RORORO-239808 format. One line per 5 residues: their letters; for each residue x, y, z of C-alpha. Coordinates in steps of 0.001 Angstrom, whole numbers. Layout:
<pts>
A) X/Y/Z ~ ...
</pts>
This chain:
<pts>
XXXXX) 92306/-1894/-74916 ~ 94780/-5611/-73983 ~ 97822/-4613/-72849 ~ 100619/-6853/-73665 ~ 104456/-7332/-73001
XXXXX) 106327/-8435/-75493 ~ 110168/-8470/-75690 ~ 111483/-5274/-74779 ~ 108011/-3603/-76237 ~ 104858/-3094/-74394
XXXXX) 101738/-3493/-76836 ~ 98668/-2556/-77173 ~ 95876/-4434/-78949 ~ 92194/-3547/-79754 ~ 89766/-6069/-78416
XXXXX) 87520/-5237/-81062 ~ 89616/-5718/-84249 ~ 92577/-7514/-82785 ~ 95142/-4504/-84378 ~ 98454/-3412/-82493
XXXXX) 97471/140/-81958 ~ 100334/1562/-80541 ~ 103929/206/-79090 ~ 105784/1383/-76407 ~ 109188/1230/-76932
XXXXX) 111746/2319/-74285 ~ 113375/-374/-72144 ~ 116896/-1552/-73581 ~ 115674/-5317/-71733 ~ 113038/-7891/-72022
XXXXX) 109877/-6217/-70195 ~ 109276/-8890/-66745 ~ 106136/-7071/-66037 ~ 103038/-5193/-66612 ~ 100348/-3587/-64350
XXXXX) 97648/-898/-63950 ~ 98584/2085/-62188 ~ 95540/1344/-59015 ~ 95265/5392/-58859 ~ 94817/6043/-62095
XXXXX) 93745/3558/-64831 ~ 94663/5591/-67950 ~ 98158/4568/-66860 ~ 100429/1816/-66851 ~ 103506/798/-65031
XXXXX) 106197/-1724/-66434 ~ 109113/-3221/-65626 ~ 112257/-4633/-66945 ~ 115681/-6812/-66593 ~ 117253/-3516/-67651
XXXXX) 116816/-2353/-63844 ~ 114190/410/-64650 ~ 110165/665/-63771 ~ 108333/2893/-66046 ~ 105110/4759/-66301
XXXXX) 103523/4906/-69329 ~ 99952/6905/-70322 ~ 99292/4154/-72563 ~ 96333/5905/-74449 ~ 99018/8093/-76463
XXXXX) 101805/5710/-76030 ~ 104385/8275/-73678 ~ 106072/7815/-70859 ~ 105473/10018/-67755 ~ 108473/8648/-65422
XXXXX) 111039/6132/-65193 ~ 112540/4978/-61985 ~ 115615/3500/-61906 ~ 115987/980/-59057 ~ 119232/-609/-60289
XXXXX) 119069/-4321/-60320 ~ 117434/-7066/-62755 ~ 113734/-6119/-61931 ~ 112446/-10001/-62709 ~ 108174/-9950/-61744
XXXXX) 105991/-6274/-60782 ~ 102835/-5909/-58848 ~ 100919/-2514/-58222 ~ 98416/-3272/-55506 ~ 95649/-894/-54819
XXXXX) 96537/-356/-50504 ~ 99864/586/-51505 ~ 100745/4343/-51517 ~ 103487/5770/-54324 ~ 105513/2122/-53978
XXXXX) 104813/-862/-55829 ~ 106532/-4159/-55667 ~ 109158/-5948/-57276 ~ 111202/-9282/-57572 ~ 114958/-9161/-57591
XXXXX) 117801/-11842/-57401 ~ 119602/-11589/-53849 ~ 122938/-9902/-53634 ~ 125896/-12737/-53042 ~ 123464/-15423/-54047
XXXXX) 122791/-17678/-57137 ~ 118887/-18359/-58301 ~ 117750/-16810/-54803 ~ 114926/-14021/-54981 ~ 113365/-11185/-52676
XXXXX) 109968/-9559/-52980 ~ 110882/-5801/-52364 ~ 108794/-2943/-51676 ~ 110219/-33/-54423 ~ 109135/3652/-52894
XXXXX) 108187/6032/-56448 ~ 110588/9111/-55467 ~ 108397/12338/-56115 ~ 110245/15068/-58358 ~ 110468/16860/-61379
XXXXX) 111551/15482/-64326 ~ 111371/12328/-66014 ~ 114304/10454/-64717 ~ 114263/9376/-61372 ~ 116144/7319/-58868
XXXXX) 114231/4704/-56893 ~ 116745/3889/-54547 ~ 114604/3732/-51422 ~ 114310/-203/-51201 ~ 112623/-2421/-48395
XXXXX) 112567/-6487/-48605 ~ 109201/-7865/-47968 ~ 110022/-11806/-48726 ~ 113067/-14030/-48729 ~ 113587/-17524/-51001
XXXXX) 110269/-16152/-53450 ~ 110417/-17791/-57312 ~ 111149/-15814/-60107 ~ 108015/-15843/-62151 ~ 105185/-13575/-62021
XXXXX) 102655/-16409/-61325 ~ 104414/-17428/-57642 ~ 103590/-14568/-55795 ~ 99766/-13039/-55166 ~ 98372/-10106/-53268
XXXXX) 95097/-10479/-51175 ~ 92701/-8387/-50965 ~ 92645/-4693/-50379 ~ 96820/-5885/-50033 ~ 96545/-6441/-46778
XXXXX) 98458/-9665/-47603 ~ 100653/-11556/-49786 ~ 101122/-15052/-50375 ~ 104227/-16816/-51727 ~ 105047/-20208/-53222
XXXXX) 108026/-22168/-54092 ~ 108903/-26177/-54607 ~ 106706/-27199/-51847 ~ 105978/-24325/-49737 ~ 103204/-21335/-49167
XXXXX) 104227/-18337/-46937 ~ 101322/-15734/-46390 ~ 103026/-12577/-44959 ~ 100446/-9993/-42949 ~ 101777/-6515/-43733
XXXXX) 99762/-4935/-40563 ~ 100446/-7441/-37982 ~ 104649/-8253/-39634 ~ 103097/-11929/-39682 ~ 104868/-14467/-41797
XXXXX) 103152/-17916/-41944 ~ 104606/-20535/-43695 ~ 102657/-24028/-44932 ~ 104407/-27002/-46475 ~ 103200/-30123/-48162
XXXXX) 104586/-33575/-47848 ~ 107594/-34075/-50713 ~ 106679/-37513/-50682 ~ 105161/-37689/-54281 ~ 102028/-40422/-53979
XXXXX) 100311/-42619/-56115 ~ 102156/-40095/-58732 ~ 101440/-37011/-57858 ~ 103967/-34123/-57444 ~ 103126/-31250/-54936
XXXXX) 105169/-28957/-56190 ~ 103429/-25379/-56209 ~ 103250/-24172/-59516 ~ 101385/-21108/-59466 ~ 98843/-18888/-57060
XXXXX) 96472/-16331/-56807 ~ 94089/-14446/-54209 ~ 90276/-13988/-53997 ~ 89613/-10748/-54721 ~ 86858/-10109/-51253
XXXXX) 87518/-13116/-49251 ~ 90644/-14651/-47507 ~ 91100/-17568/-49691 ~ 94507/-18608/-51621 ~ 93898/-20725/-54480
XXXXX) 97209/-22841/-55784 ~ 97823/-24971/-58668 ~ 100041/-27571/-58444 ~ 102127/-29838/-60915 ~ 100150/-32754/-60380
XXXXX) 97232/-31309/-61895 ~ 95735/-30772/-58761 ~ 94393/-27302/-57319 ~ 94445/-26394/-53486 ~ 92053/-23318/-52109
XXXXX) 93564/-22645/-48779 ~ 91137/-20865/-45693 ~ 91824/-19813/-42009 ~ 95555/-18988/-43117 ~ 95955/-16442/-40344
XXXXX) 96245/-19146/-38251 ~ 99601/-21831/-38171 ~ 98221/-24488/-37161 ~ 94289/-24275/-37816 ~ 94872/-24021/-41950
XXXXX) 92649/-25935/-43724 ~ 92527/-26633/-47615 ~ 90140/-28506/-50232 ~ 91632/-29729/-53558 ~ 89973/-29964/-56824
XXXXX) 91136/-32284/-59487 ~ 90734/-32287/-63762 ~ 94648/-31786/-64898 ~ 96539/-34437/-65813 ~ 99498/-32499/-65626
XXXXX) 100727/-29232/-64411 ~ 98260/-26449/-63505 ~ 99879/-23737/-65863 ~ 97513/-20713/-64086 ~ 94821/-19680/-62457
XXXXX) 92645/-16201/-62220 ~ 89537/-15551/-59906 ~ 86540/-13695/-61632 ~ 86263/-9993/-60626 ~ 83577/-10771/-58399
XXXXX) 85214/-14249/-56885 ~ 81953/-16303/-57627 ~ 84493/-18709/-60208 ~ 87709/-19763/-60831 ~ 89628/-20248/-64149
XXXXX) 92614/-22400/-64770 ~ 94663/-23548/-67430 ~ 97000/-25978/-68650 ~ 99162/-28836/-70998 ~ 95421/-29551/-71910
XXXXX) 94753/-26788/-73903 ~ 91370/-26805/-72322 ~ 90074/-23562/-70244 ~ 88492/-24849/-66979 ~ 86199/-22979/-65093
XXXXX) 85060/-24230/-61619 ~ 81691/-22768/-59785 ~ 81058/-22790/-56081 ~ 84404/-24285/-55261 ~ 83200/-27517/-56097
XXXXX) 84330/-30370/-58039 ~ 81385/-31270/-59480 ~ 80582/-27755/-61079 ~ 82381/-26750/-64067 ~ 82419/-25705/-67467
XXXXX) 84861/-26347/-70409 ~ 86962/-24563/-73448 ~ 88496/-27363/-75080 ~ 90377/-27093/-77972 ~ 91981/-24106/-77834
XXXXX) 95459/-25397/-79850 ~ 98075/-25450/-77443 ~ 98561/-25047/-74133 ~ 97974/-22325/-71756 ~ 100931/-20325/-69950
XXXXX) 98934/-17585/-68165 ~ 95273/-16371/-67724 ~ 93992/-12668/-67307 ~ 90728/-11142/-66808 ~ 89354/-7850/-67428
XXXXX) 88509/-5168/-65035 ~ 84817/-5301/-65833 ~ 84292/-8811/-66237 ~ 83020/-9333/-69414 ~ 85997/-10788/-70806
XXXXX) 89018/-12691/-69803 ~ 92445/-13689/-72233 ~ 94618/-16675/-72190 ~ 98017/-16874/-73694 ~ 99610/-19974/-75324
XXXXX) 102836/-21604/-75481 ~ 102548/-21094/-79114 ~ 102380/-17473/-78844 ~ 98799/-16554/-79406 ~ 96816/-14414/-77298
XXXXX) 92426/-16408/-77202 ~ 90290/-13862/-76058 ~ 87059/-15331/-74585 ~ 83783/-13984/-73692 ~ 82403/-14083/-69406
XXXXX) 79685/-16873/-70867 ~ 83135/-19030/-71845 ~ 82856/-18821/-75720 ~ 85601/-18366/-77891 ~ 85766/-14788/-79208
XXXXX) 88719/-13474/-80566 ~ 92620/-14730/-81566 ~ 95523/-12748/-81717 ~ 98420/-14883/-83428 ~ 101672/-13332/-83155
XXXXX) 105259/-15806/-84779 ~ 104647/-19364/-83865 ~ 107443/-20915/-82159 ~ 107903/-24372/-84501 ~ 110092/-27545/-81997
XXXXX) 112707/-26925/-85561 ~ 112278/-24369/-88246 ~ 113773/-26789/-91111 ~ 112267/-24885/-93856 ~ 114518/-21189/-92957
XXXXX) 113583/-18085/-93218 ~ 111762/-17441/-96569 ~ 109693/-14395/-97949 ~ 106665/-14566/-99890 ~ 107027/-12411/-102792
XXXXX) 103432/-11050/-102639 ~ 102931/-10166/-99148 ~ 106638/-9295/-98272 ~ 105783/-11552/-94765 ~ 107974/-14223/-93256
XXXXX) 107379/-17981/-94114 ~ 108839/-20993/-92170 ~ 107703/-23906/-90089 ~ 104680/-22943/-88097 ~ 102491/-25711/-86716
XXXXX) 103270/-28971/-87284 ~ 102927/-29887/-90595 ~ 101936/-26241/-91376 ~ 103385/-23292/-92979 ~ 102905/-19815/-91367
XXXXX) 103225/-16485/-92984 ~ 104055/-13510/-90588 ~ 103410/-10071/-91300 ~ 107016/-8526/-89599 ~ 104812/-5076/-89552
XXXXX) 101900/-6109/-87419 ~ 103568/-8830/-85893 ~ 100948/-11117/-86501 ~ 100331/-14032/-88574 ~ 98313/-13424/-91796
XXXXX) 97799/-17186/-92902 ~ 98642/-20650/-91883 ~ 98715/-23249/-94870 ~ 97987/-26811/-93948 ~ 100742/-29004/-96147
XXXXX) 101335/-32272/-94938 ~ 97094/-32307/-94252 ~ 97816/-34879/-91808 ~ 96079/-35030/-87988 ~ 99600/-34462/-85860
XXXXX) 99668/-36607/-82870 ~ 101215/-35031/-79975 ~ 103052/-37910/-78673 ~ 106876/-38136/-77931 ~ 108454/-41066/-80166
XXXXX) 106169/-41089/-82653 ~ 108120/-40995/-86091 ~ 105463/-38173/-87864 ~ 105435/-36423/-91202 ~ 106792/-32776/-91210
XXXXX) 107548/-29481/-93262 ~ 111498/-29556/-94459 ~ 111676/-27223/-97318 ~ 110035/-24551/-99020 ~ 110827/-22188/-101872
XXXXX) 108553/-19175/-104046 ~ 108812/-18553/-107621 ~ 109949/-14993/-107880 ~ 106513/-13465/-108184 ~ 105309/-15676/-105535
XXXXX) 102694/-17458/-108285 ~ 104317/-21030/-107087 ~ 104746/-22520/-103815 ~ 107340/-25590/-103922 ~ 107449/-27460/-100451
XXXXX) 108987/-31105/-99260 ~ 107687/-32892/-96540 ~ 109284/-35937/-94763 ~ 108574/-38472/-92453 ~ 111155/-38109/-89511
XXXXX) 112892/-41870/-90158 ~ 116862/-41176/-90916 ~ 117452/-44495/-93192 ~ 114404/-44644/-95230 ~ 112148/-41387/-95214
XXXXX) 109023/-41186/-96709 ~ 109581/-38036/-99037 ~ 106503/-35802/-100527 ~ 107616/-33215/-103459 ~ 104556/-30367/-103732
XXXXX) 103709/-27569/-106226 ~ 101087/-25030/-105040 ~ 99733/-22165/-107267 ~ 98506/-19190/-105907 ~ 95111/-18801/-106693
XXXXX) 94025/-15098/-106974 ~ 90068/-15874/-106845 ~ 90307/-17618/-103845 ~ 93178/-15778/-102574 ~ 94853/-19146/-101456
XXXXX) 97455/-21659/-102322 ~ 95852/-24921/-104192 ~ 97858/-27998/-104533 ~ 99036/-28390/-108099 ~ 101011/-31465/-108360
XXXXX) 101971/-34443/-105499 ~ 105474/-36311/-106492 ~ 105724/-39354/-103994 ~ 109447/-39697/-103753 ~ 111182/-37626/-105636
XXXXX) 114355/-38616/-104780 ~ 115496/-41705/-102843 ~ 117139/-39736/-100112 ~ 116316/-36642/-97968 ~ 116230/-33535/-100316
XXXXX) 118775/-31141/-99141 ~ 118190/-28410/-100875 ~ 115632/-26428/-103887 ~ 115425/-23557/-105342 ~ 113592/-21970/-108769
XXXXX) 114956/-20565/-111670 ~ 112304/-17315/-112538 ~ 112704/-15090/-115458 ~ 110049/-12898/-115373 ~ 110199/-12070/-118889
XXXXX) 109994/-15000/-120594 ~ 106806/-16170/-118853 ~ 105777/-19614/-117197 ~ 108204/-21448/-120335 ~ 111240/-20519/-118350
XXXXX) 109967/-21691/-114678 ~ 112411/-24472/-113639 ~ 112186/-25986/-110120 ~ 116226/-27985/-108925 ~ 116221/-30227/-106120
XXXXX) 119609/-31739/-104763 ~ 119070/-34598/-102539 ~ 121755/-37504/-100489 ~ 120690/-39766/-103108 ~ 123876/-38017/-105340
XXXXX) 121607/-36591/-107349 ~ 120169/-33042/-108793 ~ 117090/-33252/-110625 ~ 114951/-30439/-112407 ~ 111186/-29824/-112754
XXXXX) 109450/-28287/-115488 ~ 106114/-27733/-116077 ~ 104241/-29589/-118529 ~ 100670/-28881/-120539 ~ 98193/-31917/-119369
XXXXX) 96138/-32944/-122329 ~ 93925/-35035/-120697 ~ 90491/-33578/-120725 ~ 89354/-35133/-117682 ~ 91861/-33511/-115750
XXXXX) 91418/-30749/-113295 ~ 94288/-28754/-114111 ~ 95987/-27415/-117617 ~ 99558/-27875/-116151 ~ 101573/-30032/-113671
XXXXX) 104818/-30848/-112803 ~ 107434/-33241/-114118 ~ 111315/-34384/-113946 ~ 113293/-32901/-116911 ~ 116729/-33793/-116451
XXXXX) 118888/-35637/-114035 ~ 122446/-34312/-113168 ~ 125428/-36037/-110506 ~ 128792/-35529/-110216 ~ 131204/-38672/-109335
XXXXX) 128725/-39985/-106857 ~ 128885/-37365/-104135 ~ 125930/-35992/-102377 ~ 123981/-33152/-103634 ~ 124065/-30583/-101204
XXXXX) 123086/-27030/-102455 ~ 121702/-25208/-105151 ~ 121388/-22220/-106423 ~ 120620/-20081/-109794 ~ 122158/-17100/-111393
XXXXX) 120055/-13314/-111312 ~ 119739/-14041/-114933 ~ 118914/-17769/-114692 ~ 121606/-18605/-116933 ~ 123999/-20776/-114836
XXXXX) 122942/-23383/-111843 ~ 125291/-23676/-109665 ~ 125388/-27364/-107316 ~ 127720/-28367/-104635 ~ 128452/-31862/-104089
XXXXX) 130381/-32313/-100975 ~ 134008/-30670/-101147 ~ 133072/-29387/-105209 ~ 131178/-26774/-106663 ~ 129680/-27690/-110110
XXXXX) 128177/-24686/-112728 ~ 126000/-26131/-115131 ~ 124283/-24194/-118217 ~ 120551/-24176/-117296 ~ 119797/-24241/-121000
XXXXX) 121558/-27302/-122184 ~ 122848/-28596/-118647 ~ 125967/-29007/-119967 ~ 128944/-29003/-117198 ~ 130723/-25813/-117361
XXXXX) 133669/-25591/-114819 ~ 133993/-26767/-111134 ~ 135716/-25515/-108242 ~ 137294/-26707/-105213 ~ 138640/-25790/-101855
XXXXX) 139813/-28827/-100089 ~ 139188/-29571/-96870 ~ 135876/-29284/-95857 ~ 132336/-29759/-97425 ~ 130553/-26888/-99024
XXXXX) 128523/-25580/-97053 ~ 126501/-22256/-98608 ~ 126568/-21130/-102625 ~ 125091/-18047/-103574 ~ 125958/-15674/-106830
XXXXX) 126899/-11885/-106698 ~ 124292/-9702/-108055 ~ 123523/-6603/-110513 ~ 127675/-5409/-111079 ~ 129074/-8442/-108849
XXXXX) 127055/-11238/-110747 ~ 130291/-12882/-112679 ~ 131392/-13560/-108799 ~ 130334/-16707/-107088 ~ 130179/-17394/-103272
XXXXX) 130629/-20654/-101077 ~ 131611/-21620/-97364 ~ 132857/-24552/-96511 ~ 132311/-26374/-92922 ~ 135743/-26013/-91944
XXXXX) 135972/-22599/-91684 ~ 136703/-20701/-94976 ~ 134497/-18075/-97584 ~ 135576/-18385/-100921 ~ 134906/-16157/-103957
XXXXX) 135312/-17470/-107471 ~ 135410/-15292/-111014 ~ 133083/-16964/-112913 ~ 134776/-15602/-116141 ~ 138505/-16392/-115550
XXXXX) 137426/-19537/-113848 ~ 139641/-18488/-110591 ~ 139870/-17907/-106869 ~ 139027/-14354/-106477 ~ 139504/-13847/-103028
XXXXX) 139371/-16400/-99587 ~ 138880/-15685/-96133 ~ 139079/-17814/-93008 ~ 135637/-17126/-91313 ~ 133237/-20005/-90138
XXXXX) 130599/-19205/-91793 ~ 126626/-20430/-90668 ~ 124734/-18085/-92590 ~ 125154/-17159/-95800 ~ 122278/-14230/-97119
XXXXX) 122474/-12168/-100324 ~ 120498/-8915/-100819 ~ 117982/-9826/-103102 ~ 117927/-5570/-104069 ~ 121261/-4992/-103928
XXXXX) 125111/-6658/-104426 ~ 125910/-6671/-100426 ~ 126019/-10312/-98745 ~ 125771/-10898/-95227 ~ 127496/-13357/-94047
XXXXX) 127244/-14282/-89636 ~ 130037/-16372/-88602 ~ 129675/-18542/-84855 ~ 133042/-18359/-82544 ~ 134029/-18628/-79481
XXXXX) 130002/-19088/-78309 ~ 129281/-15537/-80190 ~ 127320/-14409/-83760 ~ 129142/-12122/-85871 ~ 127841/-10001/-88783
XXXXX) 129973/-9140/-91985 ~ 128668/-7834/-94797 ~ 130435/-7366/-98248 ~ 130557/-7179/-101973 ~ 132241/-9615/-103691
XXXXX) 134011/-7242/-105486 ~ 135968/-6251/-102485 ~ 137740/-8840/-100054 ~ 137206/-5935/-97578 ~ 133802/-6154/-95705
XXXXX) 131718/-2814/-95247 ~ 130149/-3792/-92432 ~ 131262/-5933/-89082 ~ 129203/-6235/-86366 ~ 131261/-8732/-83617
XXXXX) 129251/-10199/-81219 ~ 125777/-9519/-82759 ~ 123781/-11567/-79817 ~ 125165/-14566/-77591 ~ 122774/-16874/-79314
XXXXX) 123861/-18929/-82310 ~ 122076/-17628/-85647 ~ 120884/-20114/-87301 ~ 118737/-18130/-90485 ~ 119128/-14704/-91842
XXXXX) 116418/-13340/-94638 ~ 116213/-10179/-96378 ~ 113171/-8280/-96536 ~ 112573/-6429/-99592 ~ 111606/-2062/-97896
XXXXX) 107844/-1147/-99771 ~ 109966/2205/-99932 ~ 113929/2913/-99924 ~ 114945/4347/-96119 ~ 116595/7460/-96007
XXXXX) 119603/6745/-93526 ~ 122193/9330/-92348 ~ 124222/6923/-91063 ~ 127027/5729/-93900 ~ 127972/2627/-92452
XXXXX) 124393/1474/-92535 ~ 123465/2350/-95716 ~ 123346/-1338/-97019 ~ 119791/-1391/-95444 ~ 118489/1376/-97499
XXXXX) 116611/-1200/-99753 ~ 116072/-4402/-97624 ~ 116059/-5047/-94205 ~ 117770/-7902/-92297 ~ 115900/-10521/-90202
XXXXX) 117967/-13270/-87934 ~ 116363/-16194/-86125 ~ 118636/-17763/-83268 ~ 118385/-21613/-82187 ~ 116473/-20163/-79441
XXXXX) 114023/-19245/-81823 ~ 114191/-15607/-81541 ~ 113595/-12993/-84261 ~ 115915/-10476/-84602 ~ 116332/-7318/-86759
XXXXX) 119369/-4843/-87457 ~ 118038/-1305/-86475 ~ 119633/1608/-88585 ~ 118756/3990/-85392 ~ 119885/4081/-82078
XXXXX) 117244/3688/-78889 ~ 116862/7505/-78481 ~ 115958/7945/-82573 ~ 113044/4779/-82543 ~ 111345/6458/-79613
XXXXX) 109048/8868/-81550 ~ 109404/12708/-80752 ~ 105729/11942/-79365 ~ 106587/9259/-76570 ~ 109995/10899/-75636
XXXXX) 108662/14315/-74200 ~ 105430/15135/-72363 ~ 104876/18942/-72599 ~ 104390/18956/-76503 ~ 106004/21404/-78797
XXXXX) 103464/24044/-80885 ~ 105553/22710/-83830 ~ 104416/18877/-82700 ~ 100687/18319/-82751 ~ 99992/14769/-81963
XXXXX) 96035/14285/-81618 ~ 94815/12838/-84909 ~ 92479/15756/-84977 ~ 95380/17865/-85744 ~ 97377/15944/-87229
XXXXX) 94810/15688/-90104 ~ 94364/19108/-89863 ~ 98101/19941/-89966 ~ 98877/17815/-93238 ~ 95785/19631/-94944
XXXXX) 97546/22682/-94215 ~ 101198/21518/-95708 ~ 99086/20328/-98587 ~ 97480/23564/-99293 ~ 100632/25293/-98801
XXXXX) 102147/23616/-101268 ~ 99547/23961/-103627 ~ 99985/27971/-103278 ~ 103468/27562/-103679 ~ 102816/25692/-107053
XXXXX) 100585/28143/-108283 ~ 102825/31031/-107294 ~ 100609/32211/-105077 ~ 102560/34028/-101447 ~ 101770/31566/-98332
XXXXX) 100431/33764/-95993 ~ 100574/32508/-91761 ~ 97745/33076/-89884 ~ 100048/34293/-86339 ~ 96288/35107/-84512
XXXXX) 95256/31485/-85345 ~ 98493/30060/-84085 ~ 98882/32037/-80940 ~ 95357/31458/-79551 ~ 95778/29306/-76427
XXXXX) 92031/27958/-77037 ~ 92883/26521/-79838 ~ 96224/25082/-78432 ~ 94605/23609/-76213 ~ 91797/21797/-78221
XXXXX) 94205/20688/-80942 ~ 97540/19744/-78323 ~ 95977/17968/-75691 ~ 94798/14050/-75519 ~ 90975/13832/-75697
XXXXX) 90723/12118/-72483 ~ 92603/14790/-70026 ~ 90370/17602/-71885 ~ 87827/19967/-69481 ~ 84269/19531/-70922
XXXXX) 83423/20992/-74371 ~ 81312/23548/-72200 ~ 84267/25520/-70589 ~ 86457/25369/-73738 ~ 83720/26909/-76183
XXXXX) 83301/30616/-74945 ~ 87253/31063/-75050 ~ 87472/29183/-78275 ~ 84595/31340/-79430 ~ 86265/34454/-78197
XXXXX) 89630/33452/-79846 ~ 87632/33795/-83088 ~ 86185/37373/-82610 ~ 87737/40258/-84537 ~ 88375/43650/-83639
XXXXX) 85452/46008/-84049 ~ 86528/49205/-83800 ~ 85569/51538/-86865 ~ 88097/52390/-89540 ~ 89796/55974/-89840
XXXXX) 89349/57974/-92694 ~ 92975/57489/-93249 ~ 92991/53421/-93283 ~ 89970/53975/-95955 ~ 91861/56066/-98487
XXXXX) 94668/54181/-98119 ~ 92505/50992/-99139 ~ 91107/52735/-102157 ~ 94309/53692/-103184 ~ 95580/50378/-103156
XXXXX) 92475/48950/-104971 ~ 93511/51908/-108076 ~ 97546/50818/-107637 ~ 96226/47268/-108854 ~ 94623/47984/-112384
XXXXX) 98678/49573/-113371 ~ 99986/47518/-116171 ~ 101661/44326/-115578 ~ 105504/45283/-116105 ~ 105383/47364/-112823
XXXXX) 103789/44129/-111066 ~ 106904/42147/-112479 ~ 108802/44426/-111301 ~ 107529/44833/-107907 ~ 107588/40902/-107569
XXXXX) 111299/40729/-108593 ~ 111873/43422/-106535 ~ 110272/41583/-103473 ~ 111799/38457/-104483 ~ 115185/39794/-104199
XXXXX) 114551/41655/-100987 ~ 113841/38614/-99525 ~ 116750/36771/-100204 ~ 118852/39671/-98895 ~ 116799/39500/-96023
XXXXX) 117604/35533/-95437 ~ 121252/35511/-96529 ~ 122260/38903/-94395 ~ 120549/39128/-91552 ~ 119638/43040/-90991
XXXXX) 119574/45157/-93920 ~ 117543/47923/-95277 ~ 116667/48022/-98622 ~ 113756/50416/-100749 ~ 110328/49312/-100576
XXXXX) 107827/49496/-103118 ~ 105096/52061/-103084 ~ 102635/49113/-102771 ~ 104829/47514/-100272 ~ 105029/51265/-98243
XXXXX) 100802/51644/-98111 ~ 100438/47858/-97289 ~ 103186/48568/-94088 ~ 101520/51485/-93131 ~ 97979/49814/-92965
XXXXX) 99821/47068/-90609 ~ 101107/49864/-88073 ~ 97409/51180/-87719 ~ 95568/47636/-86887 ~ 94874/47622/-83209
XXXXX) 96236/44284/-81587 ~ 95276/45301/-78474 ~ 92851/42569/-78074 ~ 94771/40107/-78294 ~ 96542/40956/-74750
XX) 93853/39374/-73085 ~ 95355/36030/-73588
</pts>
């Protein structure tokens, strides 16, 4: 397993399959540190900015204890020598940007939530990063680095040694410390520096007789270091995207694993030393074998320099599509939190050098079925950009997009917007692409058949119509739901065109302010057109009366319609906070308002259709039944609006340790429970009475087998005797009366059907009365009396043994 802190969750990945096996939620803020419990490697400690430390059984995703410390926790350490305590980094009270390393005693007590107020300061003036502190062999000492200072504190001797490097930058070097690690078996400390040097410190028990040797390969900051388990190798990584392995503390003996894609931020070794993994700045984990060979990669959402494409949903996979690596389009699965694949659009080598004007992807649009993909790429020139419009067709056999048409300079200036008209019932003939540009025109692109026998494709795309309005710049475009109308905004004016004849039908204007966003209403609200201006107005026009229906004073930065309902989400930015308003165009009053949604500015939003409509109890979230709403902030954080509180989101199995009888959690019991429910449902459908086997339910052996996690079960030989005994039935001989009763019952079965029907009806009536009124005596049928007499005589004394 690979454990990873991700936002306010802890994720458990399978090293073999790269799957996310478990998502452990419970922290109310960013998780800042995770460490295995040194006394039980099936358990994990996690710390968070919410001021709590949680102890997890990560195999089952169950939180065992929650310790409340009270102040923000910025890093977590669990050295093997520490009994009942952990070390955390917290802000120093009363001082800004000053941090302390403190020891927290973990209180013992009943219950899951405990206070951990016994805190003692170990070091003052430490760095806030996890990489700035390391514990020595067997937890005998702790090393801390900050700026050009190294502090080493010895616990037994209560001695603190400080070492400082020269602050003078010699030969362009920078002595500032960037990271620190300690040798697992020897007294040796390795530190990384901003100038790419690695220093190995020894004899640091003495303030003046200490020594250090220097290793140097990295040309820039050393981002992280890690010793192998036995301590014979040192791994280092930095901005070069190369993992360097140093042998025997010698600059001559080193191995390299190059071209890892992006700068290395963290390095971690597996407990058996067989694997190491690197975390990269593009949100990717690379798993590497001990012989320095690439093994696997887990790619999350890539942070792009600038998401110019917006958030687009792929109709085929329901994946979010946006800028990824430079020149690439990433398809990101929201369910698995992993990248499905990356499509190289620009198809040129990107050079990582500041100041170079290179081409990048700026616009993306999908047809309704996801068959066609349109992309626009442009160079970073402001005045005279190089433009390319590309149309890609999804190839079923290759399961990928193939380039169909490349159009050089589709517009004379930057392309501002792009959309498809896609009416499924009319087939490919109805497929139209519209682009708008700063060259004051919008262009309509259609598919034409290629009659050239040597052509590779049967169809290609060409321009069919060019429209303009008073020489204003075209800024936004969108089609109505039925595809009959096209709305194009030209600065302060919205124009509406007939998509069959390309006649201008009407214009709407709401000065002052240029139109920032436009969209049509859907379903019952399809007669409305919504627009937002950059002067802070949200307007709704009626297309039947060609008049302004209503307007609101709101600084809308994002306007996003839900494709499966009438709802439209508008995100406003005011006074350094983002707020969400959800409304239907036919009602000027919002149906949902969430002020201060987040402190960051929300730049983009997207409704992602759900596979199945969600059951939502709260009325205020009913608009989220069919689709889920995602936001991307200016800090490139992807957020979603949850319909459930934190308590509801935590699964029952992760909220409690003692698992109730009605809540089996092992895979075997879940499977068995599902099978039983199906069988019971089939019996009900066939009219059979459902009999619950009380004996089976009551058996402690069965409970223990089904409800206990496999890794804490006793051995099978121990459980076998109890389990077999629990299945045995009493072997007492039947009395003469019981035998006579059985014969009587068999003869009753041969009675006529009408009596049987009466008995069944009566049985059903009696049951309903019992349910409605509680205790109630009622006359039993003859067969029921015989059954009752038989049950009374059955010997159940054997069960008392359990």
